[in-house]
DRENDOBA-497225 format. One line per field, with one value per residue: residue in three letters; x, y, z of N, C-alpha, C, O, CB in turn. Coordinates in steps of 0.2 Angstrom, whole numbers. Glycine has a CB too. Layout:
# DRENDOBA-497225
residuo [ala/...] .
n.east [X/...] .
n.north [Y/...] .
n.up [Z/...] .
ca.east [X/...] .
ca.north [Y/...] .
ca.up [Z/...] .
c.east [X/...] .
c.north [Y/...] .
c.up [Z/...] .
o.east [X/...] .
o.north [Y/...] .
o.up [Z/...] .
cb.east [X/...] .
cb.north [Y/...] .
cb.up [Z/...] .
***
This chain:
# DRENDOBA-497225
residuo [unk/unk/unk/unk/unk/unk/unk/unk/unk/unk/unk/unk/unk/unk/unk/unk/unk/unk/unk/unk/unk/unk/unk/unk/unk/unk/unk/unk/unk/unk/unk/unk/unk/unk/unk/unk/unk/unk/unk/unk/unk/unk/unk/unk/unk/unk/unk/unk/unk/unk/unk/unk/unk/unk/unk/unk/unk/unk/unk/unk/unk/unk/unk/unk/unk/unk/unk/unk/unk/unk/unk/unk/unk/unk/unk/unk/unk/unk/unk/unk/unk/unk/unk/unk/unk/unk/unk/unk/unk/unk/unk/unk/unk/unk/unk/unk/unk/unk/unk/unk/unk/unk/unk/unk/unk/unk/unk/unk/unk/unk/unk/unk/unk/unk/unk/unk/unk/unk] .
n.east [4/3/9/7/15/9/-4/-15/-17/-30/-38/-46/-56/-61/-71/-72/-79/-73/-81/-88/-81/-88/-87/-89/-101/-117/-122/-110/-104/-95/-98/-88/-82/-69/-61/-57/-48/-47/-36/-34/-22/-15/-2/11/24/28/36/45/56/52/42/32/22/31/39/39/29/18/18/14/2/-5/-4/-11/-24/-27/-27/-38/-49/-48/-51/-64/-72/-69/-60/-48/-30/-23/-32/-36/-35/-25/-25/-16/-18/-10/-14/-11/-9/-15/-26/-35/-49/-56/-68/-75/-65/-49/-37/-24/-28/-39/-32/-24/-33/-39/-28/-26/-38/-37/-26/-31/-41/-33/-26/-37/-41/-31] .
n.north [-6/11/25/42/57/67/61/52/56/63/52/48/38/33/23/21/15/10/13/1/-1/8/8/-4/-15/-14/-27/-34/-29/-31/-31/-27/-21/-10/-7/9/16/29/37/48/58/68/79/76/70/54/55/68/73/72/77/72/57/42/33/20/18/22/12/1/6/5/-9/-14/-9/-14/-28/-28/-25/-37/-46/-42/-38/-47/-43/-44/-42/-36/-29/-18/-1/11/27/39/53/67/79/96/101/113/113/105/101/97/91/103/113/119/107/107/116/108/97/102/107/94/88/96/94/80/80/87/78/67/73/75/62/57] .
n.up [0/-4/5/11/14/26/26/17/0/-10/-20/-35/-47/-63/-74/-91/-106/-122/-137/-149/-166/-178/-191/-197/-205/-197/-193/-191/-181/-166/-150/-139/-125/-120/-106/-100/-88/-77/-66/-54/-45/-32/-37/-29/-20/-12/-2/8/0/-14/-28/-35/-40/-42/-56/-53/-43/-51/-60/-52/-48/-60/-63/-52/-53/-66/-63/-54/-63/-70/-61/-56/-67/-77/-87/-99/-95/-105/-112/-105/-102/-92/-86/-78/-70/-64/-53/-49/-32/-28/-36/-32/-21/-6/5/5/5/0/-3/4/15/21/25/35/44/47/53/64/71/73/82/93/97/101/111/120/123/130] .
ca.east [0/6/8/9/17/3/-10/-17/-19/-36/-38/-52/-55/-68/-70/-76/-77/-72/-87/-86/-79/-95/-86/-91/-108/-120/-123/-104/-101/-94/-99/-83/-79/-62/-61/-52/-48/-43/-34/-32/-19/-12/5/15/28/26/41/46/61/49/36/27/22/37/37/38/22/13/18/11/-5/-7/-4/-16/-30/-28/-29/-45/-53/-48/-55/-71/-76/-66/-57/-41/-25/-21/-37/-37/-30/-25/-23/-14/-17/-7/-17/-8/-12/-19/-32/-39/-52/-59/-72/-77/-59/-43/-34/-19/-32/-42/-27/-21/-39/-40/-22/-27/-44/-35/-22/-35/-44/-28/-25/-43/-41/-26] .
ca.north [0/18/30/48/62/71/58/49/61/61/48/46/34/32/18/22/9/12/10/-3/3/8/8/-11/-16/-15/-34/-37/-25/-35/-26/-29/-15/-10/-2/14/18/35/37/55/58/75/79/77/64/50/57/75/75/71/81/68/50/39/29/13/19/22/5/-3/8/2/-16/-16/-7/-19/-34/-27/-26/-44/-50/-40/-38/-52/-40/-46/-37/-33/-24/-13/5/14/33/42/60/70/86/100/101/119/112/100/102/91/93/110/117/117/101/109/118/102/92/106/106/87/86/99/90/73/81/89/72/63/76/74/55/55] .
ca.up [0/-4/10/8/19/28/25/10/-5/-13/-27/-38/-53/-66/-79/-97/-111/-129/-141/-155/-172/-182/-198/-200/-206/-191/-191/-190/-175/-160/-144/-134/-122/-118/-101/-99/-81/-76/-59/-52/-39/-32/-39/-24/-18/-6/4/7/-5/-20/-29/-39/-40/-45/-61/-50/-40/-56/-63/-47/-49/-67/-62/-47/-57/-71/-59/-51/-69/-72/-56/-55/-73/-81/-93/-99/-93/-112/-115/-100/-102/-86/-87/-72/-70/-58/-52/-44/-25/-28/-41/-29/-15/-2/11/4/6/-4/0/10/21/23/28/41/48/49/57/70/74/76/87/98/99/104/118/124/125/135] .
c.east [4/4/10/10/11/-4/-10/-20/-26/-35/-45/-51/-61/-66/-75/-74/-77/-78/-84/-85/-85/-93/-88/-99/-111/-121/-116/-100/-101/-94/-94/-80/-72/-62/-55/-53/-44/-42/-31/-29/-16/-5/9/19/26/31/43/51/58/43/31/27/28/34/35/31/17/12/14/3/-8/-8/-10/-23/-32/-30/-36/-50/-54/-52/-62/-75/-74/-63/-50/-36/-23/-26/-39/-32/-31/-22/-22/-14/-15/-10/-13/-12/-17/-25/-36/-42/-55/-63/-74/-71/-54/-39/-29/-23/-36/-37/-25/-27/-40/-34/-23/-33/-41/-30/-26/-39/-39/-27/-31/-43/-36/-27] .
c.north [6/22/36/53/66/68/55/55/59/57/47/42/33/26/20/16/12/9/6/2/2/8/1/-10/-17/-23/-37/-33/-30/-30/-29/-23/-16/-5/3/17/24/36/44/55/66/74/81/70/61/51/64/77/74/75/78/61/47/35/22/13/19/15/0/-1/4/-6/-18/-14/-12/-26/-34/-28/-33/-48/-49/-41/-43/-49/-42/-40/-33/-28/-18/-7/9/21/36/49/63/77/90/101/107/118/107/102/96/93/101/115/115/112/103/112/112/98/96/105/99/85/90/96/84/75/83/83/68/66/75/67/53/58] .
c.up [0/2/8/14/20/27/18/6/-7/-19/-29/-45/-56/-72/-85/-101/-118/-133/-147/-161/-176/-189/-202/-201/-199/-188/-189/-184/-169/-155/-139/-131/-120/-112/-101/-92/-80/-68/-58/-45/-38/-34/-33/-22/-12/0/3/2/-13/-21/-34/-38/-44/-51/-58/-47/-45/-59/-58/-47/-55/-66/-57/-50/-62/-68/-57/-57/-71/-67/-55/-61/-78/-88/-93/-98/-100/-115/-110/-101/-95/-88/-80/-73/-64/-58/-47/-38/-25/-32/-38/-22/-12/4/11/5/1/0/6/16/24/27/35/46/51/54/64/74/77/82/93/101/103/111/123/127/130/142] .
o.east [10/-2/15/7/8/-9/-6/-24/-27/-30/-49/-45/-67/-60/-81/-69/-81/-79/-78/-88/-88/-98/-89/-102/-108/-120/-116/-95/-106/-89/-96/-76/-70/-63/-49/-58/-38/-47/-26/-32/-15/-2/10/16/22/31/42/51/62/40/27/32/28/29/31/27/12/7/10/-1/-14/-14/-14/-28/-38/-35/-40/-55/-59/-57/-66/-81/-76/-64/-46/-37/-23/-25/-43/-26/-36/-16/-26/-9/-18/-9/-11/-18/-22/-30/-40/-39/-56/-60/-75/-72/-54/-40/-29/-21/-36/-39/-24/-26/-41/-35/-22/-32/-43/-30/-24/-39/-41/-26/-30/-46/-37/-23] .
o.north [6/22/37/52/69/71/57/58/53/59/45/42/33/26/21/12/17/3/7/7/-3/9/1/-6/-21/-24/-43/-35/-32/-26/-33/-20/-21/1/1/20/24/36/46/53/69/69/87/65/63/48/67/83/75/77/81/58/49/32/18/8/15/13/-4/-5/2/-8/-23/-18/-14/-29/-39/-31/-35/-52/-53/-43/-43/-52/-41/-35/-27/-25/-14/-8/9/21/36/51/62/81/87/101/107/122/104/105/91/98/104/121/109/112/100/110/112/96/92/104/98/82/87/95/82/71/81/82/65/62/74/66/48/57] .
o.up [3/4/5/19/15/26/14/8/-8/-23/-25/-48/-53/-74/-84/-101/-120/-132/-149/-162/-178/-193/-208/-199/-195/-182/-186/-182/-167/-154/-135/-134/-117/-113/-102/-90/-81/-64/-61/-41/-44/-32/-31/-24/-8/5/-3/0/-17/-17/-37/-34/-50/-51/-61/-47/-45/-61/-60/-46/-55/-68/-59/-49/-62/-71/-57/-56/-73/-69/-54/-61/-84/-93/-88/-100/-100/-119/-112/-100/-93/-90/-76/-77/-59/-63/-41/-38/-22/-31/-42/-18/-15/8/16/5/-1/6/11/21/31/33/40/52/57/59/69/80/83/87/99/107/108/116/129/132/133/147] .
cb.east [-5/5/11/4/23/3/-16/-21/-15/-41/-33/-56/-51/-70/-72/-73/-83/-65/-91/-91/-73/-99/-78/-89/-110/-127/-126/-99/-105/-88/-106/-78/-84/-57/-61/-52/-46/-46/-29/-37/-13/-13/6/12/35/26/48/49/67/48/39/28/15/42/43/43/22/15/25/13/-6/-2/2/-15/-30/-22/-24/-46/-51/-41/-51/-71/-76/-71/-58/-39/-19/-18/-44/-37/-32/-22/-27/-8/-24/0/-24/-7/-7/-15/-29/-35/-58/-53/-68/-82/-56/-38/-30/-15/-37/-46/-21/-20/-45/-39/-16/-29/-49/-31/-17/-40/-47/-22/-24/-49/-40/-19] .
cb.north [0/21/27/51/66/78/62/43/63/67/42/52/28/38/11/28/4/10/16/-8/0/14/9/-16/-22/-12/-38/-36/-19/-39/-25/-34/-13/-7/-6/20/12/42/32/60/53/77/84/79/66/43/53/77/70/64/88/69/47/36/28/11/25/27/2/-1/15/3/-19/-12/0/-20/-35/-20/-21/-46/-49/-33/-31/-57/-32/-49/-40/-38/-28/-15/10/10/38/39/63/70/85/107/101/125/111/93/108/86/92/112/116/123/96/115/123/98/91/113/108/83/89/107/89/70/87/94/68/63/83/76/51/57] .
cb.up [6/-10/17/4/17/24/27/10/-10/-14/-25/-40/-52/-69/-76/-100/-111/-132/-143/-157/-176/-180/-200/-195/-211/-190/-197/-196/-173/-161/-142/-137/-117/-124/-94/-104/-76/-78/-56/-53/-38/-25/-45/-17/-18/-8/3/14/-4/-22/-32/-47/-41/-41/-66/-45/-36/-62/-64/-40/-49/-72/-59/-41/-59/-76/-54/-48/-74/-73/-49/-52/-76/-83/-92/-106/-90/-117/-116/-93/-108/-80/-91/-69/-73/-57/-50/-47/-20/-31/-47/-28/-16/0/17/9/14/-5/-5/7/19/18/24/39/45/43/54/69/69/70/85/96/93/100/117/120/118/133] .
***
């Protein structure tokens, strides 16, 4: 599992399917969907010395998502496309706040709860 400095960044994903090629005669169209999975992550590193997700981490995301599509939807690995989009932290909001603000508020709340529990 990937861990991220300051908590887990927001990640979203969606699945689209490529429509069949309509250049064939309608009776010859084979409806076989090709999943295209888009994974969005904030553009930040998993350690303080990095500013983006590494190629190795992206490869693990691609392998993991492809495996899920195989196991859940029975889509062969070679037919699944995975697109990783890195979004600047300033362009991502969470909980009605910019992500950096949300994380700060979340950290402060967690710190206060920990102090109250002790």
